[in-house]
N, C-alpha and C positions, 0 to 999 in steps of 0.2 A: 282188264289189265291187272295182273297180280302185283300187289305192293308188298315190300318186305322191310321190316325194321330189325336191325341187329341190336340185341340187348347185351351190352358188354359189362360183365360183372367180374369181380376179383376171383371168385371161386368157380363160377360156372356161367358161361355165356350161352345164349341161344337165340333163336330167330322167331319173329312173329310173321306169319304169312297171311295176307288179307286178299281175298278175291275168289273168283269162281273155280280156279284151279287149285285152291288151297287143300282140299281133301286129297287130291291126287298127290300133291307134295307130301302130305302126311304119310300116305301109304309108302311112298318111296323112302322116306326117312326111316320109318319103322322097319322096313325090309332090310335097310342097310345096317341095322343094329344086330342082326342075327340073334333074335330073341327066342326063348323057349316057349313062352306063353304070353298071351295078351288078354287082359280083362277090360271090357267096355262097361263102364258104369254109366248108365243111360237114364235120364229123366223119362218117366213113363209117358209124359206128354209129347216128348220128341219122338218116341217110338210110334205113338198114335198117328203122327202126321208124316213121319219121314222113315218108316221102317224099310221100305224098298231101297231108298238111297243108302241107308246105313248098311243093309245086307250086301248090296252090290259093291259098295266101296271096300268094306273090310273082308269080303271074300277074297280079295287080292293079296291079303297078308300071307307071308311065308311061315307064320308060326300058328300054333293052335290057339284059337280065339274063343273066349267065353263072354257071355253077357250077364250083367247084374242090373236088373231094372229097379230103379229107385223112385219112390214116392217123395219127390223133392219138396219138403216143407220144413219150416223152422223146428218143428217137433222132432223130425227125423235127423236133424243135423246134430247128432248126439253120440255119446259113447256107446249106447246100445246098438245103433245102426252101424257104427264103425266096427263093433265086435262081430256083427253079421257078415260084414265084408271080409274081416280077418278069417272067419270060419270058412267062408266060400273059398278064399285063397288057399287055406290049409287043406281043405277037403279035395281040392283039385291040383294039389302038389305044385303050387307056384313056388319058384325059387328066386334067387337074387338076379337071375338073368331074365326076369319077367318085366312086364310093363302094365300100368293102369292108364286107361284113357278115359277122361271125363268128358261126357257129351251131354251138355245141359247148361243151365244157368249158374248163378253164383253159388247156390246151395250145393249143387252137384259138384262143382269145381272145388269148393272148400272142403267138402267131406271126402271126396275121392283123393284129393291132394294130401289131406291129413293121413288117410289110410296108407297111401303110397310112401309117405315120408317116415312112417313108423313101422310098417311091416318089414320084418327082417332088417331093421335099422335103415330102411330106405331102398325102394326099388324105383325104376324109372317111371316117368309120368309125362303125359301130354294133356294139354287143355284144348278142348274143342267147344268154345262157348256157343250157345244157341239163342241167347236173349240179347237184347240191345244193351242192357246193363252190364252183362258179363263181357260182351264184346268190347265195350268202351272202357271198362274199368277192372272188374274183379278177376278176370282171367290172367291179368298181367301183374307182376310184382313179387310173386313168390309167397304170398301169405296164404296159409291154409288154416282151417280152424273149425271147431265145433262149439256148440252152446253147452253150458254146464251150470247146474243149479239156477236155472231161469235167467242166466246172464249170457249175453250174446258174445260169441267168439272168445270165450275166456280160456279155452285150451286150444293151442295151435302151434304151428311151426313156420319158420321161413324155409321154403323148399322150392327151388326153381325147376320148372319143367324142361323137358328136352326141346320142346317147341310149343308155340301157341298157334292154333289153326283157326282163322276166322273166315267162315263161309257165309257171306251175307244172305244167301238164299234161305237160310233157316228162318229169317225174319218174316218171310212171306206168310207164314201161318201163325204169327204171334198176335194175340189179342191186343186191342188198343190199350187196355189197362197195363199190359207189360211193356208196350212201347213207351207209354208215359212214365213208367217206372225207370226205364233207361234214360229218359230225359233228365232225371235228377242228377246223375253223374255228369252228363253233358253240361248242364247248368253250372255245376261246380268248376269244370275245366275252363269255362268261359272266363273265370276270374283269376286264374292262376298265373298267367304269363304276361300277355301284352294285348293291346287293343286290336291288332290284326286277328288274332285268334278269338278275341271277345266278340267282334262283330260277325265273323264267319259262323261261329257256333250259335250266336244269338239268332242270326237269320235262318239257320237250319232248324233250330228249335221252333221258331215261329211257324215254319212250314210243317213241321211235325205235328204241332198242335192244331193246325188248320187242315190236316190230312192232305197236304200238297206233297209232291215228290221232293225228296231231299237228296242231297249228295251224300248218300249213306256211307260209301266206302271212304270218301274223303273225311267225313265226320269222324268215323271210327279211327282212321289213320291219324287225324289231328289230335284227338284225345289221347291215343296211345303214345304218340310221340312226346306229348307233354309228360305223361306218366313215366315213360322210360327215362326221360331226361332227369326226372327227380329221383327215381329208384336207383339209377346208375351212380348217383352221388350220395345216396344214403339208403342202401339196400335194407338195413335192419334197424332203421330209426335210431341211429347212434348220434348223429350230428344234430338231429331235430328237423332237418329240411323236409323229410318225408311226412312230417306231421301236418304240413299244409294240405295234404290229400284228405285230411279229416274235416275240412271246412263243412260245417253244418251237421256233422255226424254225432256230436255229443247230444244235440237236440234230437236228431233222427232216431238214434237207438232207444231213447226214452219214449219217443212217440210210438215206435213199434211195440215196445213192451206194454205201455199204458193201454194201447188198443188191442192187446192180446194178438198182435200181428195181423189184425184186419187191415191196417195200413201197411202196405209193403215197403220195402227198403227204399226204393227210388222215390216213391211219393213222400216218404218221411224225410228224405234228404232235401227235397224241394222245400218243404216246410221249414226244415232246419236251417237252410241257407238264408231264407227270408228272415228267420229269427236272428241269425248271425249278423245280418245287415242292420237290423234295428238295434241289436246290442252294441255293435260297433259304433253306431252314431250316439247312443245315449251315454256310452262310456267315454266319448270324446275322441275316438280314434278316426272316425269318418265325418267329413263335413256334411251338413244337411243337404247341400246342393248335390253332392255325390249320391247320397241315399236316394234323393228324389229322381235323379237320372236313372239309377239302376231299377227303381220301382217302375218308372215309366217305360224303360226299355223292355222289361220283362212282364208287362201287364197282361200279356196274352196267355201266360202260363196258368193252367187250370190246377188249383190246389185241391187235394182230396177233401171233400166236404166233412169227412170224419174228423179232421183236425179241429173243426169248429167246436166239437163237444169234448175235446181233450181237457182234462183237469190240470191246470197249470201247476198247482201246488204238488200234485202227485208226480208230474213230470220232473219237477225240480228234485224231489226226493229220489226218484229212480236214477238220476244222474250220478249219484254217489257210487252206484255199483258199475258205472261204465268203466271200461278198462282204460280209458284215457284220463280218469280222475287220479289224483295223487293224494294219498292219505285222506281220502274221502272229500277232498276239496274239488269243486267243479273247475275244470280248465277248458277254455274255449279257444278255437281258432277263429280269429277275427280279421276284418278287412279294412285297410286304410283306403286302398284304391286297387284297380286292376293291376295285378303283379306285385302288389305290396301287402303281404300277408304277415300277421303276427300270431304267434302260438303261445300256449300256456298262460292265457289271460284268465285271471280270477274275476268272478263277478258275484255280486250279492244276490240273495234270493229275490229281492224287490226288482232288481234290474233284469234278472232272467225272466221273471213273471211278466214284467212290462214287455219284453221282446216277444214272448209267446202271445200275449193279448194283442199286440200290434199286428202280428202275423195273422191272427184270426180275423182281424178287421178287413183284410184284403181278400178273404175267401169269397 
């Protein structure tokens, strides 16, 4: 059964479609736009496993269609790669009545979205996420971005797609490592609203880590409903509400950089959320009883062993370059309880290192 979520924003509203008919819905939507050209920006790993599906699906488009195959890694999430996409668009005479469709994970969506938002001051754009992480989080919300000067997501735009198309069958060929990466954002959403969502997401995470069948469509739908509710009320991080989506991310971005991206984003987020729990408790925002409950509830989560060898002091220093820092001061999103989140919390080096070392103890 296809599920739909309407994203209602002041400037541009759109729809998220989740289910086995989602790709067909995408084709119908694109054909209704009467476009001149379409560029599919596709992660090379998606082509490797799903080339026939993509070929058959997009052969039904009524506009001329091109493909740009992307080696989707953090190094290529860059101005250089963006320039290559611009050149491809120019060489093939793309105009304002064209569209870019991102087919891949978060890196593909961020890069293709950034190119779409800036080429000819903005052409139309559709997200088709193919990883669990991008399905539950990064494909929704309108953030695009590239890395610059070794700093993650330092250049970017807020740019909403025409639609987001979630086809869960793409997950059938995803390696376990990538499924566990998606678990990082699901872990985050468990804390953001209420205990009904907390227990539902916790139980499905437990099944994911034990390789049991999970309610994948409902899990994706639950996470995206939470995110949409936040984005609709603070699309461009003006009121500060949207900052709660950064729970664990100040730590996570530093873990990624310190490991030279050997630890991927979702696995870094898992470590970052555990650090945030320990930091919340040591700073007095969270009761010890609550911390122990959360640690016990999520004791099945497998942390990346690479986090064990992370240098805590180096991680602290890297945080100064995180885009969430203000005047080089480290700012954190912390937790009092489920649904009770505080943002822009300052912490000393000693407290931050304490939280990282406590996280290492549970690996």
